[in-house]
C-alpha positions as CSV (number, residue, x, y, z in Angstrom):
1,X,-40.4,2.8,41.3
2,X,-39.9,-0.8,39.9
3,X,-36.8,-2.7,40.9
4,X,-34.5,-4.0,38.1
5,X,-33.9,-7.7,37.7
6,X,-30.4,-7.2,39.2
7,X,-31.8,-5.5,42.3
8,X,-34.4,-8.2,42.8
9,X,-31.7,-10.9,42.6
10,X,-29.7,-9.2,45.3
11,X,-32.7,-9.1,47.8
12,X,-32.2,-11.6,50.6
13,X,-34.6,-14.5,51.1
14,X,-35.4,-15.6,54.6
15,X,-35.9,-19.2,55.8
16,X,-36.8,-20.9,59.0
17,X,-34.3,-23.2,60.6
18,X,-34.4,-25.4,63.6
19,X,-31.7,-26.2,66.1
20,X,-31.0,-29.9,65.9
21,X,-29.2,-30.2,69.3
22,X,-32.3,-28.7,71.0
23,X,-34.6,-31.1,69.2
24,X,-32.4,-34.1,70.2
25,X,-32.0,-33.0,73.8
26,X,-35.8,-32.6,74.2
27,X,-36.4,-36.0,72.6
28,X,-34.0,-37.6,75.1
29,X,-35.7,-35.8,78.0
30,X,-39.1,-37.1,76.8
31,X,-37.8,-40.6,76.0
32,X,-39.0,-40.1,72.4
33,X,-37.5,-41.8,69.4
34,X,-37.4,-40.3,65.9
35,X,-40.3,-42.5,64.9
36,X,-42.4,-41.2,67.8
37,X,-41.6,-37.6,66.9
38,X,-42.4,-38.2,63.2
39,X,-45.8,-39.7,64.1
40,X,-46.7,-37.0,66.7
41,X,-45.5,-34.1,64.5
42,X,-47.1,-35.7,61.4
43,X,-44.0,-35.1,59.3
44,X,-41.8,-37.3,57.2
45,X,-38.4,-38.8,58.2
46,X,-36.7,-36.6,55.5
47,X,-38.3,-33.5,57.0
48,X,-37.2,-34.4,60.5
49,X,-33.7,-35.0,59.3
50,X,-33.7,-31.6,57.5
51,X,-34.8,-29.9,60.8
52,X,-32.2,-31.8,62.8
53,X,-29.4,-30.9,60.4
54,X,-30.3,-27.2,60.5
55,X,-31.6,-26.9,56.9
56,X,-34.6,-24.8,56.1
57,X,-38.0,-26.1,56.9
58,X,-41.6,-24.8,56.6
59,X,-43.1,-23.0,59.5
60,X,-45.7,-25.8,59.7
61,X,-42.8,-28.2,60.4
62,X,-41.5,-26.0,63.2
63,X,-45.0,-25.8,64.7
64,X,-45.5,-29.6,64.5
65,X,-42.2,-30.4,66.0
66,X,-42.5,-27.8,68.8
67,X,-46.0,-29.1,69.6
68,X,-44.9,-32.7,69.7
69,X,-42.0,-31.8,72.0
70,X,-44.2,-29.8,74.3
71,X,-42.3,-26.6,73.7
72,X,-43.7,-23.6,75.5
73,X,-44.0,-20.2,73.7
74,X,-41.3,-18.8,76.0
75,X,-38.7,-21.3,75.1
76,X,-39.5,-21.6,71.3
77,X,-36.6,-19.4,70.4
78,X,-34.3,-22.2,71.7
79,X,-35.6,-24.4,69.0
80,X,-35.8,-22.3,65.8
81,X,-34.8,-19.1,64.1
82,X,-35.3,-17.1,61.0
83,X,-32.2,-16.8,58.9
84,X,-31.0,-15.8,55.4
85,X,-31.4,-18.4,52.6
86,X,-28.1,-20.2,52.0
87,X,-28.1,-22.2,48.7
88,X,-25.2,-24.5,49.8
89,X,-27.2,-25.5,52.9
90,X,-30.8,-25.2,51.9
91,X,-31.0,-26.8,48.5
92,X,-32.6,-30.3,48.5
């Protein structure tokens, strides 16, 4: 059975968010600057700022940042989560 346009509009979209405090704490532990993290994670400054502010980012960004910060698989949930899309927060 096909969904109506109204039903499709109601469906929730999921996004990936990072926890800025965890990122900043690990950067401090490693003595890493934002510039260092940007280079090692191969992301832009805008993307890093999005991640630190808790706005939605692509999974490749999460992977790059976690790798650059030497995050183990067991502790990765301390750095990111899947959440519902929030237009007020996630729009560019």
